[in-house]
C-alpha positions, 0 to 999 in steps of 0.5 A: 650256462653262458651264451656268447654271440659271435656272428654277425659280430661278437656281443656281450655274453648272455647268462642263462637264467639272469634277468633280461636273458629272455628279452635279449634272446627274443631280440636276437631271434626276432624276424622281420614280419615281412620275411618269406617262409616259416621258421624251422627249429631243430636240434642235432648231434655233431654227426647229424642225429635228431635223436640222442641216447634216450631215443628222443631229442631231449638228451641232445638239449641243454639249459641254453638250448631250452632258453633259445627254444623258449625265445623262438617260441615266444616269437611265434604264434604256433609250434608245428610238429608232425604226428610221428614226433608227437607219438614218439616224443610226446609234447607239452603245449607251449606256454607262449604259443599254440601247438599244431599237429599235422597228421595223415591218419589221425593216429596221435597215440593218446599222448599227454599234452599237459593241462589243456582247457582251451580247444584253440590251444591245440590245432590238428590239421589233416584230411577230413577222413582223419577227424574221428581218429584224431578225436579218439586218440588225442586226449585233450580239447582241440580244434580240427582243421580239415585239409584237402587230401591228395591221391595218397590221402595226405594233406599239402604242406602249403595248405597247412601253412595257409590254414594256420595263418587263416586261424590267427597263427601266421608266425609258425615255427616247425619243430619236426620231425625229420620227415616234416622238416625235409618236406618243408624245405623241399617245398621252399616253405622255410625261410629260416632254419634255426639249428642247435648243434649238441656237443656230442656224437651219437654214432648214428641215430635218426638223420635230422632231415631224414633218410630220403634225398632232398634238394641242395639249398644255399644258406646264409648264416644270419646269426651264431651263438656258442655256449660254454659247453660247446653247443652251437646255435645258428640261424640260417636264412633259406630261399623261400617262396612268399 
């Protein structure tokens, strides 16, 4: 597949799989270390679903999308996901970054995460009361990071972001699911949204930012790639608290 930069200006086509592709994409997706907020990376259908025909985001992806995903992860210290996404889709620990899972209950569904021997590769964040449940439902070595819970037993997202930075992972890319993505945006914790749009209609599915109302947020287009199958890869800058 071929990716063509079209914004902020047209660029030389990038052939996925050729030598130098990864480095070029990493350069395009490199953030200023001083930029406020974390990065959010999502994939959706044209009609805004985060779920494809197979019930997961996998059927919305493509070779070009995975190349972009790899570049974004390589520019990150940790991939942050919610427990619901882990249970529904499963997740392999990224090759170039750590995996962080945010949970309220500690129920992680005994998901296979690939061959993991280093507990520092998987960080699980949640209320202290969730520790034992995490240990019994996550079949891989991991490090549990306790967070202060609110009256409903949920940990604060800002606390989770701060805790990851304290554990050597300040460059965070969150990959959902929709509820986590919407909550991060609502709390002004996201400085950049990377949105891949798959060239297909799903006829419904799961809204990429969930069903709950969320505040209107202005966005600035910082970059746009188009692949030869019609997929779009946009970088949107969002106002974030430092």
